[in-house]
N, C-alpha and C positions, 0 to 999 in steps of 0.2 A: 539329654536323651542318648541312648546307646546307639552308636553308629552302625553296629552290626545288625541290630533289629530294624533300624531304619532302612538299610540296604535291602534286606530280605522282604520287608514289608512293601517296599517300592517294587520289588520283583513280582510279588503277587498282584500288585496293582496293575502292572503292565500286562500280566497274563489275563487279568480280568477284562482289560480293554481289548485284548486280542480276541476274546470270545465274541465280541460284537462285530468283528469284521464281516462284511457282507460279501459272500461268494456268489450270490445270484447273478446270472447273466441277464442282460436287458431283453434280449430277444431269443428265448429258448428254442432249440430245434427239437424235432421229434426223432430221437436216435433209435437205432435198432440194438437190442440187447440179447446176449446169450447168458441165460441164468445157469450157473455152474454149481453143482452140488456133489460133494463127496459123501459117501454113505458107508458106514461099517457097523453092523449089528445095531440098527436103529429101528427094529421091528415095531416097538411100542410107540415110537414118535412119528413114524412116517404118515399114519392116517391124518394127523393134525397138519403136517406140512402139506400134504396133497390137497387137503380141503382149502388151505389158504392159497395155494398156487392156482386152483380153479377159479378163485374169485378175483384174480388180477384183472384190472380194468386197463386195457391197452390193446391196440390193433393186433390181431393174431399173426399177421404177416410181418410184424415188427419185433417179435421176440420168439425165442425158443427156450426150451428147458432141457438141459442135459444132466442126467444123473449117472454117476459112476459108482457101482457097488464094489467096495474095496475088500474083496474076499470075506464077505460076511459069513458067519456061521449060524445065523438064525434065519428067519423067514423073510428077511429084507428083500432079497432078489426077487422073490415071487411077488411081493407087494409092488415093487418097482415095475416089473413087467406088466402087471395088471393095470397100473396107472397109465403107463405109456401107451398101451393099446387103446385106451379111451381118449387120449389127448393127442390131437393131430400134430401139434408143434412140440411134442416131447419125445425124447429118445434116451436110451440108456446103454451103458456098456458095463461089462463085468470083468473085473480083474480076479482071476482064479486064485492067485497067491499074493501075499504081501510082498511088495518090492523092497529089496534090501538096500538099493542105491538111493532112491528117493524116499526119504524118511517121512514119518508121520502120514499125513494125507496128501502129500505132494504128488505121489504117483497117480492117484485118482484124479487130482486136479489137472495134472499134466495131460492125462488122457482126455479129460473134458475139453481143455483148451485146444488140443490138436483137432478136435472135431467140431469146434464152434465156428459158426460162419458169420456172425455179426460183429459190428465195429466196437462194441463195448462189452467186456466181460463183467458180469455182476455176480458176486459170490454170496452164498448163504450156506447154512449148515442144515443137516437133516433133522436136528432136534429143535428147529426154529419154526415160527409161523410168521408170515409177512402180511402187510396190509395191502388192500386192493390198489392203492395209488402209488405203490412203492416205486415202480419203474418211472412213472410220470414225474415223480418228485425229483429224480436224478437229472432229468432234462434241464432243470433250473440251474444246474451247477457245472455243466460241461461247456466250456468255451473251446475255441480252437487250440488254446495253449494248455488246456487242462489234461493231465495224464491220468490222474487218480482222484476219486472223490471218496472220502471216508464217511461212514455213517456211525450210528450209535445203536445200542441194544438195551434190552430190559429183561432181566431174569425174573421170571414169575414166581410168586409164592415164597419169596425169601423174607427173612426177618428185617426189621427196619434198618439195622446197621449195614447188612449186606446190600440192601437196596440203595442205601446212601453211597456205599463204595462203588457200586455200578455207575451211579450218577456222577460220582467224582471222576471215574475213568473217562466218561464222556466229556467232562469239563476239561480234563487234561488234554484229550485229543483235540478238542475245539480250540483251546487257548494256544497250544503250541503250533498248530497249523495256522491259526490266526496271526501269530507274530512271525511266521515264516520259518520256523525251525521245527517241523513236524516230528513228534516223538514216537507215536505208534498209531495203530488202527485195529479195528476188530474185524476178523475174517468172515464173520457171519453177516456183515452188512458193508460191503466194500465193492466199489465199481472201478474198473481199470480200462482205459482205452487200449485197444488191441495193439496199436502202434507203439505205445509206451511199454507195454508188456514185452513185446518182441525186441525192442531196443535194448532192454536190460537182460536179454536172453532168458526170460521167464524164470524158472526155478533152477536153472543150471548152476548158478553160483551159490545157491543156498540149499541144495538138495540133501546135504548131509546133516542138516539141523533137524532134530526131532520135532521141534515146534517152530513157531515164528514165521510161518509162511506169509502172514499179514504184515507183521512188523518189519521183517527183513525185506519184503517186496517194497514197502513204503520207503525204506532206507535207500534201496537201489534207485528208485524212481526220483527221489528227492535230490540225487546227485546229477540228474540230467537236466535238460532244458525244460522239461515238463513241470507245470505247476500242480500242486496238490491242494484240493479244496475240501470243504467240510459241509455235509448235508445234515442239518439238525431236524429235518422235517419228519422222516418216517423211521420210527424205531422198529427193530426186529425183536420179536418176543422169543426168548429162549426158554425152553421147558426146564423146570427145576428137577434135576435128577439127583437122587440120593447117592452121592459118591463121597469118597474120602475128602473131607473139607480141607485138611492140611495139604494133601497132595495137589488139590486144585489150586490153592492159593500159591503154593511154591511154583507151580507151572506158570501161573499168571504173572507173578511179580519177579520171578527169578530169571530175568532176561537181561541182566545188566550188561553182559558181554555182547549182546546183539545191538546195543545202542551205539550211536556215534561217539567219538571221543569227546565232543562238546558236551553231550548229555551225560557221559560218564563223569566228567569233571563237575558238572552242575549237580548231579546226583550225590556225589561225595560231599560237596559243599552244603547241600540241603541236609544230608545226614548229620554232618557236624553241627549245623545250625540247630537242629532239633535236639541234639544232645546238650548243646549250650543253653538253649532257651529256658528250660525249667530251672537250671542252676542260676541263671541271671535273675529270673523272676523271684526266686527264693531269697537271694542275698541282696537284691537291689530294692530300694524303697521308692523308686521313681515310678509312680503310677501311670505316667504317660507312655511308657514302653509297652505294657500289655494292651492299652487302649489303641495305640497306633497299629500294633500287630493284628489284633482282633478286627479292627476296622477294615484293614486291607484284605485279610483272608476272607472276611465276610463279604466284601465287595466282589471278590473273585467268585465266591460261591453263589451269591445272588445273581451275578451276571449269567452264570450257567443256568440257574433256575429259569430266568427270563428267556434265555436263548432256546432252551429245550422245552419250555412250558411245563416245568415241574412245579410241584407245590412245596412251599416252605413249611417246615414243621419245627416247633420249638426245640425238639431234641437234636436237631441238626447242629445247634451250637455246641452241645457236648461232643457230637461226632467229629466236628471240625478240630476239636482238641485231641481226640483219641486217634483219629485216622492216620496222621503222620507216623505214629509209633507202630500201628498195625502194619502199615506199608513197609516201614523199615524192617520190622521183624521178619516178615515173609520174604522180603527182597534178599535179606541175608541168608535165610534158610534155603531159598531157591538158587541163589548164586553160588554159595559155598558148600551146599549139601547136595545129596542126590534126590531126584524126584522121579516118580513113575509117570509114564504116559497114560492116557485114558485107558480104562479097562477094555480088553478085547471082547 
């Protein structure tokens, strides 16, 4: 059997085991949360977000909602004002101009953080909807040693392959956090303890990056004494907006430089492996190699399906073969090419 394929198959086997790591605490506490939301030109999405925020099941004196309008040019600010007038524990702030120092949405998030009063910051986006038990689910994953808890998301109304790629992202987040080398997180479903956030100076060290407020913040906290946990319970639903698909994928996967040196090395090795794999399968007549590889990658995938309570579909087998090359393609485009931030 080919030793290279054996090594990488074992790698996926370890990641699959990491997904099953149990981050739940034995005696959950009822924490207080500051829900922080940055908004820019989200007029069409805010009604759905507001409807879901109203349905949160949690003591009103244990959470607050802070929305920061980031110089919107549409009717977002008016909608935010109207919502906050009706909700006792909600407040908003308005940034009149885009900040040139704190790139992306970091200026808006910084404003929200500065005015948050509770012990845990929990982030979501203006184009999302949340579930009623969202806050309560995070109580299960914060111990005294936990500084950050990453969640997962689901993009609505996408084709089967894109839905699969979203689920694969959740699998990667869960597995790498599970084995103790967290790779990334999604900013629309992320909870950070205030003490941990302040210990890394918030966004000060990453303010010039256009994107990556989630991934880079995770990277900073992972270098401290704080643990990072994973919450598979409550998905955030992201509304499917018709935007430039290629630009979106380049933004999502083109963050090679934001990863730690360890992950950069691993990424290069995985890239080389997937270039080598089809060549080996074509010219090798050892049927045991593809069986071992497919068995281990399937174990990784099925572990994630079980953890997240996703449904298995037969087409996933084809997607498992295609996805690595989809990932490599957009990672190269995003890393070595130029990409645009979200439309203003």
